[in-house]
Chimera marker file (.cmm) of the C-alpha trace (Angstrom):
<marker_set name="trace">
<marker id="1" x="0.000" y="0.000" z="0.000" r="1" g="1" b="0" radius="0.5"/>
<marker id="2" x="1.452" y="3.357" z="-0.973" r="1" g="1" b="0" radius="0.5"/>
<marker id="3" x="1.816" y="6.259" z="1.397" r="1" g="1" b="0" radius="0.5"/>
<marker id="4" x="-0.575" y="8.391" z="-0.696" r="1" g="1" b="0" radius="0.5"/>
<marker id="5" x="-3.245" y="5.673" z="-0.591" r="1" g="1" b="0" radius="0.5"/>
<marker id="6" x="-2.897" y="5.363" z="3.181" r="1" g="1" b="0" radius="0.5"/>
<marker id="7" x="-3.151" y="9.122" z="3.676" r="1" g="1" b="0" radius="0.5"/>
<marker id="8" x="-6.225" y="9.321" z="1.403" r="1" g="1" b="0" radius="0.5"/>
<marker id="9" x="-7.916" y="6.499" z="3.324" r="1" g="1" b="0" radius="0.5"/>
<marker id="10" x="-7.284" y="8.138" z="6.692" r="1" g="1" b="0" radius="0.5"/>
<marker id="11" x="-7.912" y="11.791" z="5.863" r="1" g="1" b="0" radius="0.5"/>
<marker id="12" x="-11.008" y="13.306" z="7.489" r="1" g="1" b="0" radius="0.5"/>
<marker id="13" x="-13.928" y="14.391" z="5.352" r="1" g="1" b="0" radius="0.5"/>
<marker id="14" x="-14.124" y="18.159" z="4.814" r="1" g="1" b="0" radius="0.5"/>
<marker id="15" x="-15.956" y="20.083" z="7.517" r="1" g="1" b="0" radius="0.5"/>
<marker id="16" x="-17.355" y="23.553" z="6.902" r="1" g="1" b="0" radius="0.5"/>
<marker id="17" x="-17.906" y="26.254" z="9.519" r="1" g="1" b="0" radius="0.5"/>
<marker id="18" x="-21.404" y="26.753" z="8.152" r="1" g="1" b="0" radius="0.5"/>
<marker id="19" x="-22.228" y="23.126" z="9.010" r="1" g="1" b="0" radius="0.5"/>
<marker id="20" x="-21.110" y="23.673" z="12.592" r="1" g="1" b="0" radius="0.5"/>
<marker id="21" x="-23.183" y="26.843" z="12.879" r="1" g="1" b="0" radius="0.5"/>
<marker id="22" x="-26.268" y="25.148" z="11.420" r="1" g="1" b="0" radius="0.5"/>
<marker id="23" x="-25.856" y="22.170" z="13.772" r="1" g="1" b="0" radius="0.5"/>
<marker id="24" x="-26.033" y="24.507" z="16.773" r="1" g="1" b="0" radius="0.5"/>
<marker id="25" x="-29.538" y="25.469" z="15.631" r="1" g="1" b="0" radius="0.5"/>
<marker id="26" x="-30.575" y="21.918" z="14.746" r="1" g="1" b="0" radius="0.5"/>
<marker id="27" x="-30.421" y="22.515" z="10.988" r="1" g="1" b="0" radius="0.5"/>
<marker id="28" x="-28.985" y="19.967" z="8.569" r="1" g="1" b="0" radius="0.5"/>
<marker id="29" x="-27.315" y="21.336" z="5.445" r="1" g="1" b="0" radius="0.5"/>
<marker id="30" x="-27.319" y="19.348" z="2.227" r="1" g="1" b="0" radius="0.5"/>
<marker id="31" x="-24.810" y="20.247" z="-0.460" r="1" g="1" b="0" radius="0.5"/>
<marker id="32" x="-25.676" y="19.508" z="-4.060" r="1" g="1" b="0" radius="0.5"/>
<marker id="33" x="-23.130" y="18.280" z="-6.557" r="1" g="1" b="0" radius="0.5"/>
<marker id="34" x="-21.874" y="21.325" z="-8.417" r="1" g="1" b="0" radius="0.5"/>
<marker id="35" x="-20.902" y="19.836" z="-11.753" r="1" g="1" b="0" radius="0.5"/>
<marker id="36" x="-23.186" y="16.804" z="-11.804" r="1" g="1" b="0" radius="0.5"/>
<marker id="37" x="-26.217" y="17.571" z="-14.003" r="1" g="1" b="0" radius="0.5"/>
<marker id="38" x="-28.254" y="14.556" z="-12.874" r="1" g="1" b="0" radius="0.5"/>
<marker id="39" x="-28.027" y="15.588" z="-9.218" r="1" g="1" b="0" radius="0.5"/>
<marker id="40" x="-28.210" y="19.358" z="-9.475" r="1" g="1" b="0" radius="0.5"/>
<marker id="41" x="-31.705" y="20.628" z="-10.246" r="1" g="1" b="0" radius="0.5"/>
<marker id="42" x="-30.600" y="24.006" z="-11.602" r="1" g="1" b="0" radius="0.5"/>
<marker id="43" x="-28.364" y="22.214" z="-14.124" r="1" g="1" b="0" radius="0.5"/>
<marker id="44" x="-31.346" y="20.117" z="-15.249" r="1" g="1" b="0" radius="0.5"/>
<marker id="45" x="-33.446" y="23.269" z="-15.654" r="1" g="1" b="0" radius="0.5"/>
<marker id="46" x="-30.725" y="25.195" z="-17.505" r="1" g="1" b="0" radius="0.5"/>
<marker id="47" x="-30.084" y="22.209" z="-19.754" r="1" g="1" b="0" radius="0.5"/>
<marker id="48" x="-33.790" y="22.107" z="-20.631" r="1" g="1" b="0" radius="0.5"/>
<marker id="49" x="-33.812" y="25.818" z="-21.483" r="1" g="1" b="0" radius="0.5"/>
<marker id="50" x="-30.612" y="25.502" z="-23.548" r="1" g="1" b="0" radius="0.5"/>
<marker id="51" x="-32.077" y="22.632" z="-25.564" r="1" g="1" b="0" radius="0.5"/>
<marker id="52" x="-35.297" y="24.617" z="-26.157" r="1" g="1" b="0" radius="0.5"/>
<marker id="53" x="-33.243" y="27.569" z="-27.429" r="1" g="1" b="0" radius="0.5"/>
<marker id="54" x="-31.232" y="25.261" z="-29.663" r="1" g="1" b="0" radius="0.5"/>
<marker id="55" x="-34.363" y="23.624" z="-31.102" r="1" g="1" b="0" radius="0.5"/>
<marker id="56" x="-36.008" y="27.006" z="-31.700" r="1" g="1" b="0" radius="0.5"/>
<marker id="57" x="-32.833" y="28.211" z="-33.477" r="1" g="1" b="0" radius="0.5"/>
<marker id="58" x="-33.278" y="31.696" z="-32.020" r="1" g="1" b="0" radius="0.5"/>
<marker id="59" x="-30.776" y="34.492" z="-31.662" r="1" g="1" b="0" radius="0.5"/>
<marker id="60" x="-29.765" y="34.838" z="-28.055" r="1" g="1" b="0" radius="0.5"/>
<marker id="61" x="-30.769" y="37.874" z="-26.038" r="1" g="1" b="0" radius="0.5"/>
<marker id="62" x="-31.583" y="38.290" z="-22.358" r="1" g="1" b="0" radius="0.5"/>
<marker id="63" x="-35.255" y="38.864" z="-23.194" r="1" g="1" b="0" radius="0.5"/>
<marker id="64" x="-35.369" y="35.691" z="-25.306" r="1" g="1" b="0" radius="0.5"/>
<marker id="65" x="-33.706" y="33.690" z="-22.544" r="1" g="1" b="0" radius="0.5"/>
<marker id="66" x="-36.126" y="35.036" z="-19.942" r="1" g="1" b="0" radius="0.5"/>
<marker id="67" x="-39.143" y="34.177" z="-22.097" r="1" g="1" b="0" radius="0.5"/>
<marker id="68" x="-37.879" y="30.664" z="-22.894" r="1" g="1" b="0" radius="0.5"/>
<marker id="69" x="-37.043" y="30.074" z="-19.228" r="1" g="1" b="0" radius="0.5"/>
<marker id="70" x="-40.601" y="30.969" z="-18.237" r="1" g="1" b="0" radius="0.5"/>
<marker id="71" x="-42.083" y="28.674" z="-20.902" r="1" g="1" b="0" radius="0.5"/>
<marker id="72" x="-39.813" y="25.743" z="-19.994" r="1" g="1" b="0" radius="0.5"/>
<marker id="73" x="-40.268" y="26.202" z="-16.235" r="1" g="1" b="0" radius="0.5"/>
<marker id="74" x="-44.033" y="25.928" z="-16.722" r="1" g="1" b="0" radius="0.5"/>
<marker id="75" x="-43.498" y="22.511" z="-18.353" r="1" g="1" b="0" radius="0.5"/>
<marker id="76" x="-41.358" y="21.102" z="-15.508" r="1" g="1" b="0" radius="0.5"/>
<marker id="77" x="-43.235" y="19.425" z="-12.671" r="1" g="1" b="0" radius="0.5"/>
<link id1="1" id2="2" r="1" g="1" b="0" radius="0.2"/>
<link id1="2" id2="3" r="1" g="1" b="0" radius="0.2"/>
<link id1="3" id2="4" r="1" g="1" b="0" radius="0.2"/>
<link id1="4" id2="5" r="1" g="1" b="0" radius="0.2"/>
<link id1="5" id2="6" r="1" g="1" b="0" radius="0.2"/>
<link id1="6" id2="7" r="1" g="1" b="0" radius="0.2"/>
<link id1="7" id2="8" r="1" g="1" b="0" radius="0.2"/>
<link id1="8" id2="9" r="1" g="1" b="0" radius="0.2"/>
<link id1="9" id2="10" r="1" g="1" b="0" radius="0.2"/>
<link id1="10" id2="11" r="1" g="1" b="0" radius="0.2"/>
<link id1="11" id2="12" r="1" g="1" b="0" radius="0.2"/>
<link id1="12" id2="13" r="1" g="1" b="0" radius="0.2"/>
<link id1="13" id2="14" r="1" g="1" b="0" radius="0.2"/>
<link id1="14" id2="15" r="1" g="1" b="0" radius="0.2"/>
<link id1="15" id2="16" r="1" g="1" b="0" radius="0.2"/>
<link id1="16" id2="17" r="1" g="1" b="0" radius="0.2"/>
<link id1="17" id2="18" r="1" g="1" b="0" radius="0.2"/>
<link id1="18" id2="19" r="1" g="1" b="0" radius="0.2"/>
<link id1="19" id2="20" r="1" g="1" b="0" radius="0.2"/>
<link id1="20" id2="21" r="1" g="1" b="0" radius="0.2"/>
<link id1="21" id2="22" r="1" g="1" b="0" radius="0.2"/>
<link id1="22" id2="23" r="1" g="1" b="0" radius="0.2"/>
<link id1="23" id2="24" r="1" g="1" b="0" radius="0.2"/>
<link id1="24" id2="25" r="1" g="1" b="0" radius="0.2"/>
<link id1="25" id2="26" r="1" g="1" b="0" radius="0.2"/>
<link id1="26" id2="27" r="1" g="1" b="0" radius="0.2"/>
<link id1="27" id2="28" r="1" g="1" b="0" radius="0.2"/>
<link id1="28" id2="29" r="1" g="1" b="0" radius="0.2"/>
<link id1="29" id2="30" r="1" g="1" b="0" radius="0.2"/>
<link id1="30" id2="31" r="1" g="1" b="0" radius="0.2"/>
<link id1="31" id2="32" r="1" g="1" b="0" radius="0.2"/>
<link id1="32" id2="33" r="1" g="1" b="0" radius="0.2"/>
<link id1="33" id2="34" r="1" g="1" b="0" radius="0.2"/>
<link id1="34" id2="35" r="1" g="1" b="0" radius="0.2"/>
<link id1="35" id2="36" r="1" g="1" b="0" radius="0.2"/>
<link id1="36" id2="37" r="1" g="1" b="0" radius="0.2"/>
<link id1="37" id2="38" r="1" g="1" b="0" radius="0.2"/>
<link id1="38" id2="39" r="1" g="1" b="0" radius="0.2"/>
<link id1="39" id2="40" r="1" g="1" b="0" radius="0.2"/>
<link id1="40" id2="41" r="1" g="1" b="0" radius="0.2"/>
<link id1="41" id2="42" r="1" g="1" b="0" radius="0.2"/>
<link id1="42" id2="43" r="1" g="1" b="0" radius="0.2"/>
<link id1="43" id2="44" r="1" g="1" b="0" radius="0.2"/>
<link id1="44" id2="45" r="1" g="1" b="0" radius="0.2"/>
<link id1="45" id2="46" r="1" g="1" b="0" radius="0.2"/>
<link id1="46" id2="47" r="1" g="1" b="0" radius="0.2"/>
<link id1="47" id2="48" r="1" g="1" b="0" radius="0.2"/>
<link id1="48" id2="49" r="1" g="1" b="0" radius="0.2"/>
<link id1="49" id2="50" r="1" g="1" b="0" radius="0.2"/>
<link id1="50" id2="51" r="1" g="1" b="0" radius="0.2"/>
<link id1="51" id2="52" r="1" g="1" b="0" radius="0.2"/>
<link id1="52" id2="53" r="1" g="1" b="0" radius="0.2"/>
<link id1="53" id2="54" r="1" g="1" b="0" radius="0.2"/>
<link id1="54" id2="55" r="1" g="1" b="0" radius="0.2"/>
<link id1="55" id2="56" r="1" g="1" b="0" radius="0.2"/>
<link id1="56" id2="57" r="1" g="1" b="0" radius="0.2"/>
<link id1="57" id2="58" r="1" g="1" b="0" radius="0.2"/>
<link id1="58" id2="59" r="1" g="1" b="0" radius="0.2"/>
<link id1="59" id2="60" r="1" g="1" b="0" radius="0.2"/>
<link id1="60" id2="61" r="1" g="1" b="0" radius="0.2"/>
<link id1="61" id2="62" r="1" g="1" b="0" radius="0.2"/>
<link id1="62" id2="63" r="1" g="1" b="0" radius="0.2"/>
<link id1="63" id2="64" r="1" g="1" b="0" radius="0.2"/>
<link id1="64" id2="65" r="1" g="1" b="0" radius="0.2"/>
<link id1="65" id2="66" r="1" g="1" b="0" radius="0.2"/>
<link id1="66" id2="67" r="1" g="1" b="0" radius="0.2"/>
<link id1="67" id2="68" r="1" g="1" b="0" radius="0.2"/>
<link id1="68" id2="69" r="1" g="1" b="0" radius="0.2"/>
<link id1="69" id2="70" r="1" g="1" b="0" radius="0.2"/>
<link id1="70" id2="71" r="1" g="1" b="0" radius="0.2"/>
<link id1="71" id2="72" r="1" g="1" b="0" radius="0.2"/>
<link id1="72" id2="73" r="1" g="1" b="0" radius="0.2"/>
<link id1="73" id2="74" r="1" g="1" b="0" radius="0.2"/>
<link id1="74" id2="75" r="1" g="1" b="0" radius="0.2"/>
<link id1="75" id2="76" r="1" g="1" b="0" radius="0.2"/>
<link id1="76" id2="77" r="1" g="1" b="0" radius="0.2"/>
</marker_set>
């Protein structure tokens, strides 16, 4: 067993100050996976909007994005 493997196996999981503060008030924090589209709901939503824009073959503008986001968010349950 290599030294790196042993250190990885025995290193503590990261602990955030915010978790400690929340625990004092009896609150459990759940962190979502940042770059994992299947586990992060905002990534699923943004992916849906991006695909709708691509299918519509529209020129991008903030107003177009806002309108498409409203239409697509109404479709998501």
